[in-house]
C-alpha positions in Angstrom: 114.9 75.1 135.4 115.2 78.4 137.2 117.2 77.6 140.4 117.1 80.4 142.9 120.3 82.4 142.9 120.7 83.8 146.4 123.4 86.3 145.5 121.3 87.7 142.7 118.1 87.8 144.7 119.6 89.5 147.7 122.2 91.8 146.2 121.8 91.8 142.5 119.0 94.3 142.1 120.9 97.1 143.9 122.8 99.0 141.3 124.2 96.0 139.5 124.0 95.7 135.7 122.6 92.7 134.0 126.1 91.5 133.0 127.2 91.7 136.7 124.2 89.7 137.8 124.5 87.2 135.0 128.2 86.6 136.0 127.1 86.2 139.7 124.4 83.7 138.7 127.0 81.7 136.6 129.4 81.7 139.5 126.8 80.4 141.9 125.2 77.8 139.5 128.3 76.8 137.6 126.8 77.5 134.2 125.4 80.4 132.1 121.8 81.1 131.2 121.1 78.6 128.5 119.0 79.7 125.5 117.3 77.6 122.9 116.9 79.5 119.6 114.5 78.8 116.8 115.5 80.3 113.5 119.0 81.2 112.4 118.2 83.7 109.7 119.2 87.4 109.9 117.6 88.0 113.3 118.7 84.7 114.7 122.3 85.0 113.6 122.5 88.4 115.2 121.1 87.0 118.4 123.5 84.1 118.5 126.6 86.4 118.0 125.4 89.0 120.5 124.4 86.6 123.2 127.8 85.0 122.8 129.4 88.3 123.8 127.5 88.6 127.0 129.1 87.0 130.0 126.8 84.6 131.8 124.6 83.8 128.8 125.0 81.4 125.8 122.9 80.0 123.0 123.0 76.3 123.8 120.9 75.0 120.9 119.6 76.1 117.6 116.6 74.7 115.7 116.3 75.6 112.0 114.7 73.8 109.1 118.0 74.3 107.3 120.5 73.0 109.9 123.4 74.3 108.0 122.3 77.8 109.0 122.5 76.8 112.6 126.0 75.5 112.2 127.1 78.6 110.4 125.6 80.8 113.1 127.6 79.0 115.8 130.7 79.3 113.6 130.2 83.0 113.1 129.9 83.3 116.9 133.3 81.5 117.3 132.0 78.1 118.5 132.8 74.7 117.0 132.2 71.1 118.0 128.5 71.3 117.0 126.4 68.3 117.8 123.7 67.5 115.2 122.8 63.9 115.8 121.6 61.8 118.7 118.6 61.1 120.9 117.0 63.9 122.9 118.8 62.6 126.0 122.1 62.6 124.1 121.5 66.1 122.9 120.5 67.2 126.4 123.8 65.8 127.8 125.7 67.8 125.1 124.0 70.9 126.2 124.9 70.2 129.8 128.5 69.7 128.8 128.5 73.1 127.0 128.6 71.7 123.5 126.4 73.6 120.9 123.5 71.6 119.5 121.7 72.1 116.1 118.5 70.4 115.2 115.9 70.7 112.4 113.0 70.2 114.8 112.0 73.2 117.0 110.1 70.9 119.3 113.3 69.2 120.3 114.4 72.3 122.1 111.5 72.1 124.5 113.0 68.9 125.9 116.5 70.2 126.3 118.0 71.7 129.6 117.6 75.3 128.5 116.2 78.2 130.5 114.6 80.3 127.8 113.3 79.6 124.3 113.8 82.4 121.8 111.8 82.3 118.6 113.2 84.2 115.7 111.4 82.4 113.0 109.0 85.3 112.2 106.3 82.7 111.3 103.2 82.9 113.5 102.5 79.2 113.5 106.1 78.3 114.5 106.0 80.9 117.2 102.7 79.5 118.6 103.9 75.9 118.6 107.2 76.8 120.2 105.7 79.1 122.8 102.9 76.8 123.9 105.0 73.7 124.0 107.8 75.6 125.8 105.5 76.9 128.5 104.1 73.4 129.1 107.7 72.2 129.4 108.5 74.8 132.0 110.6 77.2 129.8 110.4 81.0 129.7 109.5 82.3 126.2 111.0 85.3 124.4 109.7 86.2 121.0 111.5 87.9 118.1 108.2 87.1 116.4 105.8 89.9 116.9 103.6 88.3 114.3 102.7 85.6 116.7 102.2 88.0 119.6 99.6 90.0 117.9 97.6 86.9 117.1 97.7 84.8 120.4 99.9 86.8 122.7 97.2 87.5 125.3 96.6 83.8 125.8 100.3 83.0 126.0 101.0 85.8 128.5 98.0 84.6 130.6 99.2 81.0 130.5 102.8 82.0 131.4 101.6 83.8 134.5 99.6 80.8 135.5 102.6 78.5 135.1 105.0 80.8 136.9 106.9 81.4 133.6 107.7 84.6 131.7 106.4 85.3 128.2 107.8 88.4 126.5 108.4 90.1 123.2 112.1 90.8 122.9 113.9 94.1 123.4 115.3 95.7 120.3 112.0 95.6 118.4 110.2 98.9 118.2 107.2 97.9 120.3 109.3 97.1 123.3 111.6 100.1 123.1 108.6 102.4 122.6 106.9 100.7 125.6 109.9 101.5 127.7 109.5 105.2 126.6 105.8 105.1 127.4 106.6 103.8 130.9 109.1 106.6 131.4 106.8 109.4 130.2 104.0 108.0 132.4 106.3 107.7 135.4 107.3 111.3 135.3 103.6 112.4 135.3 102.7 113.2 131.7 99.6 112.0 130.0 100.2 109.8 127.0 98.8 111.4 123.8 100.5 109.1 121.2 103.2 106.5 121.0 104.7 105.2 117.8 107.6 104.7 115.4 109.1 105.9 112.2 108.6 103.9 109.1 111.7 104.1 106.9 110.1 103.5 103.5 107.0 104.7 101.7 103.9 102.6 102.2 103.2 100.3 99.2 100.4 97.8 100.1 100.9 96.0 96.7 104.5 95.2 97.4 105.4 91.5 96.8 108.6 89.5 97.2 109.1 89.7 93.4 108.6 93.5 93.3 111.2 94.1 96.1 113.6 91.3 95.1 116.3 93.6 93.7 116.3 95.8 96.8 116.2 92.7 99.0 119.4 91.4 97.4 121.1 94.7 97.8 120.2 94.8 101.5 121.0 91.1 102.1 117.4 90.5 103.2 114.8 87.8 102.7 112.4 89.2 100.0 109.4 88.2 102.1 110.7 90.1 105.1 111.3 93.2 103.0 107.9 92.9 101.4 106.3 92.8 104.8 108.1 96.1 105.7 107.2 97.9 102.4 103.5 96.8 102.3 103.1 98.1 105.9 102.3 94.8 107.5 105.3 94.9 109.9 104.5 98.5 111.0 100.8 97.5 111.6 101.9 94.4 113.6 104.4 96.4 115.7 101.9 99.1 116.6 99.2 96.5 117.5 101.7 94.9 119.8 102.5 98.3 121.4 98.8 99.1 121.8 98.2 95.8 123.6 101.4 95.9 125.7 101.0 99.6 126.8 97.2 99.6 127.0 96.8 102.2 124.3 94.1 102.4 121.6 93.9 102.3 117.8 91.9 105.4 116.8 91.3 104.5 113.2 91.8 101.6 110.8 95.4 101.7 109.5 96.2 104.7 111.8 97.1 108.1 110.2 100.7 107.6 109.2 101.7 111.1 108.2 105.1 112.2 106.9 106.9 113.8 109.8 110.3 115.0 111.0 111.7 114.6 114.5 111.3 118.3 115.2 107.6 118.1 114.0 106.5 115.2 116.2 104.8 117.2 119.0 103.0 119.4 116.5 101.8 116.6 114.3 100.8 113.9 116.8 98.2 115.9 118.8 94.4 115.9 118.5 93.0 117.3 115.3 91.0 119.9 117.4 94.4 121.4 118.3 96.0 121.3 114.8 97.3 117.7 114.8 96.3 114.5 112.9 94.9 112.4 115.8 91.2 111.6 116.2 91.8 111.3 120.0 94.5 110.9 122.6 96.0 107.8 124.1 96.7 106.1 120.8 99.4 104.4 118.7 100.4 105.7 115.3 103.4 105.9 113.0 105.0 108.2 110.5 107.2 108.1 107.4 110.3 110.2 107.0 113.4 110.8 109.0 111.9 109.8 112.4 112.9 106.2 111.4 114.5 104.1 112.8 113.5 105.7 116.1 110.4 105.5 118.3 108.6 108.3 120.0 106.0 109.2 122.6 104.0 112.5 122.8 103.3 113.4 126.4 101.1 116.3 127.6 101.2 118.5 130.7 99.6 121.9 131.0 100.7 122.6 134.6 102.3 126.1 134.5 105.3 125.0 136.6 105.9 122.0 134.3 105.5 124.1 131.2 108.0 126.6 132.4 110.5 124.0 133.4 110.2 122.1 130.1 110.7 125.4 128.2 113.8 126.0 130.3 115.1 122.5 129.5 114.7 123.1 125.7 111.7 120.8 125.3 109.4 123.3 123.6 106.6 125.5 124.5 104.1 122.7 125.4 101.7 121.5 126.4 102.6 118.7 124.0 106.1 117.3 124.2 108.0 114.7 122.2 110.2 112.1 123.8 112.3 110.4 121.1 114.7 107.4 121.0 116.6 107.6 117.7 117.3 103.9 117.2 116.3 100.4 118.0 118.9 97.7 117.8 116.9 94.5 116.9 118.8 91.4 117.7 121.6 93.3 119.3 119.3 94.3 122.2 117.2 91.2 122.3 119.4 89.3 124.8 118.4 91.9 127.4 114.9 90.4 127.5 116.5 87.0 128.3 118.3 88.6 131.2 115.2 90.4 132.4 113.1 87.2 132.3 115.6 85.1 134.1 116.8 87.6 136.7 113.8 89.8 137.3 111.0 87.3 136.3 109.2 89.9 134.3 108.5 90.5 130.6 109.9 93.4 128.6 106.6 93.6 126.8 103.5 91.3 126.9 99.8 92.1 126.3 98.2 93.8 129.2 94.9 94.2 127.2 93.6 93.2 123.8 92.9 96.5 122.2 94.3 96.0 118.7 94.2 93.5 115.9 96.0 93.3 112.6 93.4 92.5 109.8 94.2 90.6 106.6 93.5 92.6 103.5 93.5 91.3 99.9 96.7 92.4 98.1 95.2 91.5 94.7 92.0 90.1 93.4 91.5 86.6 94.9 89.8 83.7 93.3 87.7 80.9 95.0 89.9 77.9 95.9 93.1 79.8 96.2 95.2 79.4 99.3 96.6 82.5 101.0 100.4 82.7 101.4 100.6 84.8 104.6 102.7 87.8 105.7 105.1 89.4 103.2 103.7 87.3 100.4 101.6 87.9 97.2 98.1 87.7 98.5 97.5 89.7 101.7 98.8 92.6 103.8 97.9 93.8 107.2 96.0 96.8 108.6 95.7 97.6 112.3 92.3 98.3 113.8 90.7 98.2 117.2 89.9 94.7 118.5 86.2 95.8 118.9 85.9 96.7 115.2 87.7 93.5 114.2 85.3 91.4 116.3 82.2 93.2 115.1 83.2 92.8 111.4 84.1 89.1 111.6 87.5 90.0 110.2 90.3 87.5 109.8 93.6 88.2 111.7 96.6 88.5 109.5 98.4 85.9 111.7 95.8 83.2 110.7 95.8 84.1 106.9 98.5 81.6 105.8 96.9 78.5 104.4 93.4 80.0 104.5 91.2 79.0 101.5 89.4 81.7 99.5 85.7 81.0 99.4 84.5 83.6 96.8 85.7 86.3 94.5 87.4 89.0 96.6 88.5 92.3 95.0 91.9 93.7 95.9 91.7 96.0 99.0 89.0 94.0 100.7 89.4 93.6 104.4 88.9 89.8 104.7 86.1 88.3 106.7 85.2 84.7 107.6 82.8 84.8 104.7 85.6 85.5 102.3 88.1 82.9 103.5 88.2 79.7 105.6 91.0 79.6 108.1 93.0 76.4 108.4 91.7 75.3 111.9 94.1 72.4 112.1 97.1 74.7 113.0 98.3 75.3 116.5 97.9 79.0 116.1 94.3 78.7 115.1 93.6 76.4 118.1 95.3 78.9 120.5 93.4 81.7 118.9 90.0 80.1 119.6 91.1 79.5 123.2 92.1 83.2 123.4 88.7 84.2 122.1 87.1 82.2 124.9 89.5 83.7 127.5 88.6 87.2 126.3 85.0 86.4 126.5 85.4 85.7 130.2 86.0 82.0 130.5 88.5 81.2 133.3 91.9 80.1 132.1 91.6 76.8 134.1 88.8 75.7 131.9 90.9 76.3 128.8 93.8 74.0 129.8 91.8 71.3 131.6 
């Protein structure tokens, strides 16, 4: 699907913006980059509208279990003439003619003439199905679904490289924007002490869709999404993705999560032996308070010349320095990852290692025979821990919790193990997870897909 664009390849990387290069690609190929989008909720709608404002890129097709949301998203982006019926071949012809397509089946997108599949469902199982099928169909994959990435992202990234495809988490999410900051700080010669984000609401692990319903209505949010923010699951997921994508560690279960201001970052996020909160350096963490909605990196340099220069530049007395980006723009920035994948053939963020897991924790007392309802629901929330601890304890990843059956009485606050719940092994994400475990144990990727 990715025809080589000579102009972009030979001239486009020398001082040209993505928009310039996308325009050049469109002039040469006679069409824009085509995106197939899964999920037209809050994030998906934002992506459709923003991609439609970028020359050389268009959302060609949307899959949503409620097709009307897809039609409304296209309408909000100023596009009409939506095609909703027909065979896969007929829908493919509509895409080639530039007519927007809406379907209720995400798997239909894998057979359409699109370049990149973007999953904005936020559901780990949906993300896994779309990403795996999309890679097999020769598509690049961009996730606005970090929940999927922290469950099976290492396998998906490995498969993508083997297939000559790109697998990436999208720009605009905190893990990706913080990873860019990590790269910058490393590139200028500082040691990474800590990388993280601000959390914009107090941590309440017991939060449920019902308990946040009023706030969700006021914010125009899905109550399950807001519950996943308030109970801390989203923060835990994002920091696990950052740890895996930037090859950083998780120093302690749940991290430290202090309250902090922007001015206090370098004092707070340093090793405890030097007055900070960190058990060690080279880790991910988060804080509550006015640092949100930004991301930060703490870098260290004790070279006298560097310390003197940083003081002159107003960066503090050192040797710990905070580098801070005061915003992340979610779906507004996400199209940049599509451009990066298509034009540069590289991910914005993908797991480089498997250092972190997000563990499922009982949100309330659980009874035998119950089925867990997953992220942002009534039964479980997430805690980040090291992958080594998760493996040693036999703990259940949060991304596999939905649909798991409770096997015995489990008190609230219990970090779930395979003795507490039985994961639904019939799902795509569970199947991919077992393949990932074999890959991490050293089996060659060829044996996994044979």
